[in-house]
FIKOLFI-791426 format. One record per residue (C-alpha): x, y, z; residue in three letters. Coordinates in steps of 0.2 Angstrom, whole numbers. Layout:
// residues N
+-------+-------+-------+--------+
|     u |     v |     w | residu |
+-------+-------+-------+--------+
|     X |     Y |     Z |    ALA |
...
+-------+-------+-------+--------+
//
This chain:
// residues 440
+-------+-------+-------+--------+
|     u |     v |     w | residu |
+-------+-------+-------+--------+
|   -43 |  -135 |   127 |    UNK |
|   -59 |  -134 |   116 |    UNK |
|   -63 |  -120 |   104 |    UNK |
|   -77 |  -108 |   107 |    UNK |
|   -89 |  -101 |    94 |    UNK |
|   -91 |   -82 |    96 |    UNK |
|   -97 |   -67 |    87 |    UNK |
|   -85 |   -52 |    84 |    UNK |
|   -92 |   -35 |    89 |    UNK |
|   -78 |   -23 |    86 |    UNK |
|   -60 |   -20 |    83 |    UNK |
|   -47 |   -15 |    97 |    UNK |
|   -33 |    -2 |    95 |    UNK |
|   -21 |   -17 |    94 |    UNK |
|   -30 |   -24 |    79 |    UNK |
|   -38 |   -39 |    87 |    UNK |
|   -57 |   -42 |    84 |    UNK |
|   -66 |   -41 |   101 |    UNK |
|   -79 |   -55 |   103 |    UNK |
|   -95 |   -54 |   113 |    UNK |
|   -86 |   -63 |   127 |    UNK |
|   -72 |   -50 |   127 |    UNK |
|   -60 |   -61 |   119 |    UNK |
|   -47 |   -53 |   108 |    UNK |
|   -44 |   -63 |    92 |    UNK |
|   -32 |   -57 |    79 |    UNK |
|   -38 |   -59 |    61 |    UNK |
|   -56 |   -58 |    65 |    UNK |
|   -67 |   -44 |    59 |    UNK |
|   -83 |   -36 |    65 |    UNK |
|   -99 |   -46 |    61 |    UNK |
|   -90 |   -62 |    59 |    UNK |
|   -94 |   -78 |    68 |    UNK |
|   -78 |   -88 |    72 |    UNK |
|   -71 |  -102 |    81 |    UNK |
|   -57 |   -97 |    93 |    UNK |
|   -47 |  -105 |   107 |    UNK |
|   -40 |   -96 |   122 |    UNK |
|   -21 |   -96 |   124 |    UNK |
|   -16 |   -82 |   136 |    UNK |
|   -22 |   -68 |   148 |    UNK |
|   -12 |   -52 |   150 |    UNK |
|   -16 |   -36 |   158 |    UNK |
|   -34 |   -41 |   161 |    UNK |
|   -36 |   -46 |   142 |    UNK |
|   -40 |   -63 |   137 |    UNK |
|   -32 |   -68 |   120 |    UNK |
|   -38 |   -82 |   109 |    UNK |
|   -32 |   -89 |    93 |    UNK |
|   -43 |   -89 |    77 |    UNK |
|   -47 |  -107 |    73 |    UNK |
|   -60 |  -105 |    59 |    UNK |
|   -70 |   -92 |    51 |    UNK |
|   -88 |   -99 |    51 |    UNK |
|   -97 |   -84 |    44 |    UNK |
|   -87 |   -71 |    36 |    UNK |
|   -89 |   -52 |    38 |    UNK |
|   -97 |   -42 |    24 |    UNK |
|   -81 |   -31 |    25 |    UNK |
|   -69 |   -45 |    21 |    UNK |
|   -61 |   -46 |     4 |    UNK |
|   -55 |   -64 |     6 |    UNK |
|   -59 |   -78 |    17 |    UNK |
|   -44 |   -90 |    20 |    UNK |
|   -49 |  -108 |    24 |    UNK |
|   -32 |  -114 |    31 |    UNK |
|   -21 |  -108 |    45 |    UNK |
|   -14 |   -95 |    46 |    UNK |
|   -29 |   -84 |    43 |    UNK |
|   -20 |   -68 |    42 |    UNK |
|    -3 |   -60 |    39 |    UNK |
|     6 |   -55 |    55 |    UNK |
|    14 |   -41 |    45 |    UNK |
|    -3 |   -35 |    39 |    UNK |
|   -17 |   -42 |    50 |    UNK |
|   -30 |   -31 |    41 |    UNK |
|   -25 |   -37 |    24 |    UNK |
|   -42 |   -44 |    20 |    UNK |
|   -52 |   -29 |    27 |    UNK |
|   -60 |   -18 |    14 |    UNK |
|   -50 |    -1 |    14 |    UNK |
|   -66 |     9 |    16 |    UNK |
|   -71 |     0 |    31 |    UNK |
|   -53 |     0 |    38 |    UNK |
|   -53 |    19 |    37 |    UNK |
|   -70 |    19 |    46 |    UNK |
|   -64 |     7 |    60 |    UNK |
|   -48 |    18 |    63 |    UNK |
|   -59 |    33 |    65 |    UNK |
|   -70 |    24 |    77 |    UNK |
|   -55 |    18 |    87 |    UNK |
|   -48 |    35 |    88 |    UNK |
|   -64 |    43 |    94 |    UNK |
|   -66 |    29 |   107 |    UNK |
|   -49 |    31 |   115 |    UNK |
|   -52 |    50 |   117 |    UNK |
|   -69 |    46 |   124 |    UNK |
|   -61 |    36 |   138 |    UNK |
|   -54 |    52 |   144 |    UNK |
|   -70 |    61 |   143 |    UNK |
|   -65 |    71 |   127 |    UNK |
|   -77 |    72 |   112 |    UNK |
|   -68 |    74 |    96 |    UNK |
|   -76 |    77 |    79 |    UNK |
|   -61 |    70 |    68 |    UNK |
|   -63 |    65 |    50 |    UNK |
|   -50 |    54 |    41 |    UNK |
|   -39 |    60 |    28 |    UNK |
|   -40 |    53 |    10 |    UNK |
|   -28 |    38 |     9 |    UNK |
|   -13 |    38 |    -2 |    UNK |
|   -13 |    30 |   -19 |    UNK |
|    -6 |    13 |   -12 |    UNK |
|   -13 |     1 |     0 |    UNK |
|     1 |   -12 |    -1 |    UNK |
|    19 |   -11 |    -7 |    UNK |
|    20 |     7 |     1 |    UNK |
|    33 |     5 |    14 |    UNK |
|    50 |    13 |    10 |    UNK |
|    58 |     3 |    24 |    UNK |
|    60 |   -15 |    29 |    UNK |
|    70 |   -22 |    44 |    UNK |
|    72 |   -40 |    45 |    UNK |
|    79 |   -53 |    57 |    UNK |
|    84 |   -70 |    51 |    UNK |
|    79 |   -88 |    53 |    UNK |
|    81 |  -104 |    43 |    UNK |
|    67 |  -111 |    31 |    UNK |
|    62 |  -129 |    30 |    UNK |
|    76 |  -132 |    17 |    UNK |
|    89 |  -125 |    30 |    UNK |
|    92 |  -110 |    20 |    UNK |
|    93 |   -92 |    27 |    UNK |
|    77 |   -83 |    26 |    UNK |
|    69 |   -67 |    34 |    UNK |
|    60 |   -70 |    50 |    UNK |
|    42 |   -66 |    52 |    UNK |
|    37 |   -66 |    71 |    UNK |
|    20 |   -75 |    74 |    UNK |
|     6 |   -65 |    83 |    UNK |
|   -11 |   -70 |    90 |    UNK |
|    -7 |   -89 |    91 |    UNK |
|    -2 |  -102 |   104 |    UNK |
|    15 |  -105 |    96 |    UNK |
|    27 |   -92 |    97 |    UNK |
|    43 |   -90 |    86 |    UNK |
|    48 |   -86 |    69 |    UNK |
|    41 |   -90 |    52 |    UNK |
|    52 |   -90 |    37 |    UNK |
|    48 |   -77 |    23 |    UNK |
|    56 |   -70 |     8 |    UNK |
|    46 |   -54 |     5 |    UNK |
|    34 |   -42 |    14 |    UNK |
|    16 |   -38 |     7 |    UNK |
|    18 |   -20 |    13 |    UNK |
|    35 |   -15 |     7 |    UNK |
|    39 |    -7 |   -10 |    UNK |
|    43 |   -20 |   -23 |    UNK |
|    60 |   -14 |   -26 |    UNK |
|    64 |   -17 |    -8 |    UNK |
|    57 |   -35 |    -9 |    UNK |
|    68 |   -38 |   -25 |    UNK |
|    84 |   -32 |   -17 |    UNK |
|    80 |   -41 |    -1 |    UNK |
|    79 |   -58 |   -10 |    UNK |
|    95 |   -54 |   -19 |    UNK |
|   104 |   -53 |    -2 |    UNK |
|    96 |   -69 |     4 |    UNK |
|   104 |   -77 |   -11 |    UNK |
|   120 |   -69 |    -7 |    UNK |
|   120 |   -75 |    11 |    UNK |
|   116 |   -92 |     6 |    UNK |
|   129 |   -93 |    -7 |    UNK |
|   142 |   -87 |     5 |    UNK |
|   136 |  -100 |    18 |    UNK |
|   135 |   -86 |    31 |    UNK |
|   132 |   -93 |    48 |    UNK |
|   114 |   -88 |    55 |    UNK |
|   121 |   -82 |    71 |    UNK |
|   132 |   -69 |    62 |    UNK |
|   117 |   -60 |    54 |    UNK |
|   108 |   -49 |    66 |    UNK |
|    97 |   -38 |    55 |    UNK |
|    95 |   -32 |    37 |    UNK |
|    88 |   -14 |    35 |    UNK |
|    83 |    -9 |    18 |    UNK |
|    78 |    10 |    14 |    UNK |
|    69 |    14 |    -3 |    UNK |
|    68 |    32 |   -10 |    UNK |
|    53 |    36 |   -21 |    UNK |
|    62 |    51 |   -27 |    UNK |
|    77 |    42 |   -34 |    UNK |
|    70 |    24 |   -36 |    UNK |
|    85 |    17 |   -27 |    UNK |
|    88 |     6 |   -11 |    UNK |
|   101 |     8 |     2 |    UNK |
|   105 |    -8 |    12 |    UNK |
|   112 |    -9 |    30 |    UNK |
|   119 |   -26 |    36 |    UNK |
|   121 |   -28 |    54 |    UNK |
|   132 |   -42 |    60 |    UNK |
|   137 |   -49 |    77 |    UNK |
|   155 |   -52 |    72 |    UNK |
|   166 |   -40 |    80 |    UNK |
|   181 |   -42 |    67 |    UNK |
|   179 |   -36 |    49 |    UNK |
|   192 |   -48 |    44 |    UNK |
|   181 |   -63 |    50 |    UNK |
|   166 |   -58 |    39 |    UNK |
|   162 |   -72 |    27 |    UNK |
|   163 |   -61 |    12 |    UNK |
|   175 |   -48 |     4 |    UNK |
|   171 |   -30 |     1 |    UNK |
|   173 |   -33 |   -17 |    UNK |
|   159 |   -46 |   -16 |    UNK |
|   147 |   -32 |   -11 |    UNK |
|   154 |   -20 |   -24 |    UNK |
|   149 |   -33 |   -37 |    UNK |
|   131 |   -33 |   -31 |    UNK |
|   130 |   -14 |   -33 |    UNK |
|   138 |   -15 |   -50 |    UNK |
|   125 |   -28 |   -56 |    UNK |
|   110 |   -18 |   -49 |    UNK |
|   106 |    -1 |   -55 |    UNK |
|    94 |     2 |   -41 |    UNK |
|   106 |    -3 |   -27 |    UNK |
|   113 |    14 |   -22 |    UNK |
|   124 |     9 |    -7 |    UNK |
|   128 |    -4 |     7 |    UNK |
|   133 |     0 |    25 |    UNK |
|   140 |   -15 |    35 |    UNK |
|   141 |   -12 |    54 |    UNK |
|   143 |   -22 |    70 |    UNK |
|   129 |   -22 |    83 |    UNK |
|   129 |   -30 |    99 |    UNK |
|   116 |   -43 |   104 |    UNK |
|   102 |   -36 |   114 |    UNK |
|   103 |   -19 |   105 |    UNK |
|    89 |   -12 |    94 |    UNK |
|    92 |   -15 |    76 |    UNK |
|    96 |     3 |    73 |    UNK |
|   110 |     4 |    86 |    UNK |
|   127 |     1 |    79 |    UNK |
|   143 |    -2 |    89 |    UNK |
|   155 |     2 |    74 |    UNK |
|   154 |     3 |    55 |    UNK |
|   165 |    -9 |    45 |    UNK |
|   164 |    -1 |    28 |    UNK |
|   153 |     9 |    16 |    UNK |
|   151 |     5 |    -2 |    UNK |
|   143 |    17 |   -14 |    UNK |
|   132 |    31 |    -8 |    UNK |
|   122 |    27 |     8 |    UNK |
|   114 |    44 |    11 |    UNK |
|    95 |    43 |     6 |    UNK |
|    87 |    57 |    -3 |    UNK |
|    68 |    59 |    -3 |    UNK |
|    55 |    71 |    -9 |    UNK |
|    41 |    77 |     2 |    UNK |
|    29 |    89 |    -7 |    UNK |
|    40 |   104 |   -14 |    UNK |
|    56 |   100 |    -3 |    UNK |
|    70 |    87 |    -3 |    UNK |
|    77 |    79 |    12 |    UNK |
|    93 |    69 |    15 |    UNK |
|    95 |    56 |    29 |    UNK |
|   107 |    42 |    35 |    UNK |
|   101 |    24 |    35 |    UNK |
|    99 |    23 |    54 |    UNK |
|    88 |    38 |    55 |    UNK |
|    69 |    39 |    56 |    UNK |
|    60 |    44 |    40 |    UNK |
|    41 |    42 |    36 |    UNK |
|    39 |    26 |    28 |    UNK |
|    25 |    32 |    16 |    UNK |
|    30 |    49 |    10 |    UNK |
|    14 |    52 |    -1 |    UNK |
|     2 |    49 |    14 |    UNK |
|    13 |    59 |    26 |    UNK |
|    12 |    74 |    14 |    UNK |
|    -6 |    75 |    19 |    UNK |
|    -1 |    79 |    37 |    UNK |
|    12 |    92 |    31 |    UNK |
|    -2 |   101 |    20 |    UNK |
|   -14 |   101 |    35 |    UNK |
|    -1 |   107 |    47 |    UNK |
|     3 |   121 |    35 |    UNK |
|   -15 |   126 |    33 |    UNK |
|   -17 |   126 |    52 |    UNK |
|    -2 |   138 |    54 |    UNK |
|    -8 |   149 |    40 |    UNK |
|   -25 |   150 |    49 |    UNK |
|   -17 |   159 |    64 |    UNK |
|   -19 |   178 |    64 |    UNK |
|    -2 |   186 |    61 |    UNK |
|     6 |   169 |    60 |    UNK |
|    22 |   176 |    53 |    UNK |
|    26 |   185 |    70 |    UNK |
|    26 |   168 |    79 |    UNK |
|    41 |   158 |    83 |    UNK |
|    38 |   139 |    81 |    UNK |
|    46 |   126 |    93 |    UNK |
|    47 |   109 |    84 |    UNK |
|    50 |    95 |    98 |    UNK |
|    56 |    78 |    92 |    UNK |
|    61 |    86 |    76 |    UNK |
|    71 |    72 |    68 |    UNK |
|    79 |    78 |    52 |    UNK |
|    69 |    94 |    52 |    UNK |
|    55 |    89 |    40 |    UNK |
|    40 |    98 |    49 |    UNK |
|    49 |   113 |    55 |    UNK |
|    57 |   116 |    38 |    UNK |
|    41 |   114 |    29 |    UNK |
|    32 |   127 |    40 |    UNK |
|    47 |   139 |    41 |    UNK |
|    41 |   150 |    27 |    UNK |
|    25 |   155 |    36 |    UNK |
|    32 |   160 |    53 |    UNK |
|    46 |   171 |    61 |    UNK |
|    58 |   157 |    65 |    UNK |
|    59 |   139 |    69 |    UNK |
|    69 |   129 |    82 |    UNK |
|    70 |   110 |    81 |    UNK |
|    75 |    99 |    95 |    UNK |
|    81 |    81 |    94 |    UNK |
|    93 |    71 |   105 |    UNK |
|   105 |    66 |    91 |    UNK |
|   121 |    74 |    84 |    UNK |
|   116 |    65 |    67 |    UNK |
|    99 |    73 |    68 |    UNK |
|   107 |    90 |    70 |    UNK |
|   119 |    87 |    56 |    UNK |
|   105 |    82 |    43 |    UNK |
|    92 |    94 |    49 |    UNK |
|   104 |   108 |    47 |    UNK |
|   109 |   101 |    30 |    UNK |
|    91 |   100 |    25 |    UNK |
|    87 |   117 |    30 |    UNK |
|   102 |   124 |    20 |    UNK |
|    98 |   114 |     4 |    UNK |
|    79 |   120 |     4 |    UNK |
|    85 |   138 |     6 |    UNK |
|    77 |   139 |    24 |    UNK |
|    87 |   153 |    33 |    UNK |
|    76 |   155 |    49 |    UNK |
|    79 |   137 |    56 |    UNK |
|    89 |   133 |    71 |    UNK |
|    92 |   116 |    79 |    UNK |
|    96 |   111 |    97 |    UNK |
|   104 |    94 |   100 |    UNK |
|    96 |    89 |   116 |    UNK |
|    83 |    78 |   125 |    UNK |
|    66 |    86 |   124 |    UNK |
|    65 |    85 |   143 |    UNK |
|    81 |    95 |   145 |    UNK |
|    76 |   108 |   132 |    UNK |
|    59 |   113 |   140 |    UNK |
|    66 |   131 |   144 |    UNK |
|    63 |   134 |   125 |    UNK |
|    44 |   133 |   128 |    UNK |
|    37 |   151 |   128 |    UNK |
|    19 |   158 |   130 |    UNK |
|    18 |   167 |   113 |    UNK |
|    23 |   152 |   103 |    UNK |
|    17 |   138 |    91 |    UNK |
|    23 |   122 |    99 |    UNK |
|    24 |   106 |    88 |    UNK |
|    26 |    89 |    96 |    UNK |
|    28 |    73 |    87 |    UNK |
|    33 |    60 |   100 |    UNK |
|    36 |    42 |   100 |    UNK |
|    21 |    30 |   104 |    UNK |
|    24 |    32 |   122 |    UNK |
|    19 |    50 |   121 |    UNK |
|    25 |    65 |   131 |    UNK |
|    33 |    63 |   148 |    UNK |
|    26 |    70 |   164 |    UNK |
|    40 |    83 |   165 |    UNK |
|    35 |    89 |   147 |    UNK |
|    16 |    89 |   151 |    UNK |
|    19 |    99 |   167 |    UNK |
|    30 |   112 |   158 |    UNK |
|    17 |   114 |   144 |    UNK |
|     3 |   116 |   157 |    UNK |
|    13 |   130 |   166 |    UNK |
|    19 |   140 |   151 |    UNK |
|     4 |   137 |   140 |    UNK |
|    10 |   141 |   123 |    UNK |
|    -3 |   150 |   112 |    UNK |
|    -5 |   136 |   100 |    UNK |
|     0 |   117 |   100 |    UNK |
|     0 |   105 |    85 |    UNK |
|     1 |    88 |    92 |    UNK |
|     5 |    74 |    79 |    UNK |
|     4 |    56 |    86 |    UNK |
|     6 |    38 |    80 |    UNK |
|    -4 |    33 |    95 |    UNK |
|   -21 |    41 |    99 |    UNK |
|   -21 |    33 |   116 |    UNK |
|    -6 |    42 |   123 |    UNK |
|   -11 |    58 |   113 |    UNK |
|   -28 |    58 |   122 |    UNK |
|   -20 |    54 |   139 |    UNK |
|    -8 |    69 |   136 |    UNK |
|   -21 |    81 |   131 |    UNK |
|   -32 |    77 |   146 |    UNK |
|   -18 |    84 |   157 |    UNK |
|   -19 |   101 |   150 |    UNK |
|   -37 |   102 |   142 |    UNK |
|   -42 |   115 |   155 |    UNK |
|   -31 |   128 |   147 |    UNK |
|   -35 |   124 |   129 |    UNK |
|   -49 |   122 |   116 |    UNK |
|   -47 |   108 |   103 |    UNK |
|   -49 |   118 |    87 |    UNK |
|   -47 |   104 |    75 |    UNK |
|   -42 |    86 |    73 |    UNK |
|   -40 |    73 |    59 |    UNK |
|   -35 |    54 |    58 |    UNK |
|   -23 |    48 |    44 |    UNK |
|   -21 |    30 |    37 |    UNK |
|    -2 |    30 |    35 |    UNK |
|    -1 |    12 |    37 |    UNK |
|   -15 |     3 |    27 |    UNK |
|   -18 |   -16 |    31 |    UNK |
|   -12 |   -13 |    49 |    UNK |
|   -21 |    -6 |    64 |    UNK |
|    -9 |     9 |    66 |    UNK |
|   -16 |    26 |    66 |    UNK |
|    -9 |    43 |    64 |    UNK |
|   -19 |    58 |    72 |    UNK |
|   -16 |    76 |    73 |    UNK |
|   -25 |    89 |    85 |    UNK |
|   -24 |   108 |    85 |    UNK |
|   -25 |   117 |   101 |    UNK |
|   -28 |   135 |   105 |    UNK |
|   -25 |   143 |   123 |    UNK |
|   -42 |   148 |   130 |    UNK |
|   -38 |   165 |   136 |    UNK |
+-------+-------+-------+--------+
//
């Protein structure tokens, strides 16, 4: 199929450049004239592969001349940061406008890092051209699907890249079969400057692993920043964070991280914000929002999707009491631990699926929700519309579903404040917070 010369008009929430003929082209930026070749249609969208950048955008920092023209891990790598922030704000306003909602969001100041900021890396494996085990980078926006061999990631912290490379050397020295390795998860702490590694394997027997526990102990002995190693079995088809059983623990595998004036501990399989400095801006804004509420210290706060308790614990000093809700016994353990070590005594935790804990929603209450990208369920939305808590702080990593959810109960609430955050520089991902007040 022949390529077509097109002009890029805007950026889509997915990160693709949107051409004048409505083709979606990853790696292309607004104002550019590019050559592209159509490769698939899905859900009413035509996707095309970037073949050549003919006229670069004025917002581009670098113009590659050979394929690939972008990094699948960081498709906005060559977009100026100032313009990236503007584009993310434009996208956020456009998705709300789709639901007839006008917002006046600004965008928070970025963190001090635009690369090397991620405190987590999760790698699958492949073989490189020399038949050596390497990390796998999944191709996006091109005809050919599959994996590209890589040894490091532009977005992750340098210490994570360093430790990751050491494990690649280790696996190759031990001649580990590729099919035995499922994932390697690395978690970095800015607070302690250490890395915890979680090796997930498909082998069901510890005795059949191609290394000894003492081999991994030597890795820790020879590296002062390698804090601990967890080795687990995970069945094929399961998510990378789901383990069937743990084989052994070496060193200390519990990560400690600071966020503003508090410290939090979490297990390697748990969620934690990958860019703590930037997430601190959200915590500060949420704190200011709560303090703006008249008689805020008389309110109870319900923290849905509480994880290890970060948001509720941070806001607890300004309110009467906090209840965190998360479906995970491990979350309950670490949220309670984090409240205790931060001297928070008005914090309770309920281990439950949010949809099974809707009875905790009350009318005179501050409700904080921070759901996954899929947003709130219909059951949760119905309960919120019926009970109408006085204030809602909705934190979202997907403005599209956030706008959809707000449209379900906007008749009962005024949107008092909103702000976008660039927690994931060089990618199209956007964090967005809205603050709602009941109308009556």
